C-alpha positions in Angstrom: 3.3 26.5 157.6 3.8 29.4 160.0 7.3 30.6 160.8 8.2 32.4 164.0 11.0 34.9 164.2 13.3 34.5 167.1 14.5 37.6 168.8 18.1 38.2 168.1 20.4 38.3 171.1 22.5 41.3 171.5 25.8 39.6 172.3 27.7 42.8 172.5 25.3 44.2 175.2 25.4 40.9 177.1 29.2 40.8 177.0 29.4 44.4 178.2 27.0 43.7 181.0 29.1 40.7 182.1 32.3 42.7 181.9 30.7 45.5 184.0 29.6 42.9 186.6 33.1 41.3 186.7 34.7 44.8 187.2 32.2 45.6 190.0 33.0 42.3 191.8 36.7 42.8 191.4 36.4 46.4 192.8 34.3 45.1 195.7 36.9 42.4 196.5 39.8 44.9 196.4 37.9 47.2 198.7 37.1 44.4 201.1 40.7 43.2 201.2 41.8 46.8 201.9 39.3 47.0 204.7 40.6 43.7 206.1 44.2 45.0 206.1 43.1 48.1 207.9 40.9 46.3 210.4 43.7 43.9 211.4 46.2 46.7 211.8 48.3 45.4 209.0 48.3 48.8 207.4 50.9 49.8 209.9 53.4 47.4 208.1 55.4 48.6 205.2 54.2 47.5 201.8 57.3 45.2 201.5 56.6 43.6 204.9 52.9 43.0 204.1 53.7 41.6 200.7 56.3 39.3 202.2 54.0 38.1 204.9 51.2 37.4 202.4 53.6 35.5 200.1 54.7 33.4 203.0 51.1 32.7 204.0 50.1 31.8 200.4 53.1 29.4 200.1 52.5 27.6 203.4 51.3 24.0 202.9 51.3 23.1 206.6 47.7 22.2 207.4 48.1 22.7 211.2 49.4 26.3 210.7 46.6 27.1 208.2 44.0 25.7 210.7 45.5 27.8 213.5 45.4 30.9 211.3 41.8 30.2 210.4 40.8 29.8 214.1 42.6 33.1 214.9 40.7 34.7 212.1 37.4 33.5 213.3 38.2 34.7 216.8 39.2 38.1 215.3 35.9 38.5 213.5 33.8 37.2 216.5 35.5 39.7 218.8 34.9 42.5 216.3 31.2 41.6 216.0 30.7 41.5 219.8 32.2 45.0 220.1 30.1 46.5 217.2 26.9 44.6 217.1 23.8 45.2 219.3 23.3 42.5 222.0 20.6 40.8 219.9 23.1 40.2 217.0 26.1 39.1 219.0 27.9 36.0 217.9 26.6 36.4 214.4 29.7 36.4 212.2 29.6 38.8 209.3 31.9 37.7 206.4 32.0 40.6 203.8 34.2 38.6 201.4 31.3 36.1 201.0 29.3 38.8 199.1 31.7 39.1 196.3 34.1 36.2 196.5 34.1 32.5 197.3 37.2 33.0 199.5 36.9 33.9 203.2 39.6 36.2 204.4 39.9 34.3 207.6 38.7 30.9 206.6 42.0 29.3 205.6 40.2 27.7 202.7 41.3 30.4 200.3 44.9 30.9 199.1 46.5 31.6 202.5 
């Protein structure tokens, strides 16, 4: 009877690779959120004002308000893409948060 040796998995290396990937995704998300704050002009608010506004948004359960905010966000991104994209790429919405996160910063489906 022939026995085959299974290659041992290096769990420590796999865990480190997963931790590195998670750290990279978190860094990308933080960077994208910062870029969103700057792009919307919200960086002109004080930290307390911005935090208070975000807390109020996150606590809002009113579906109509959330939908209105989502539509306004879509309009914001579409107007930005029209200003910055060549004519052949206009009306193509770029959503950087989709790359590293399942939440859309303007979509209203996240924790707004």
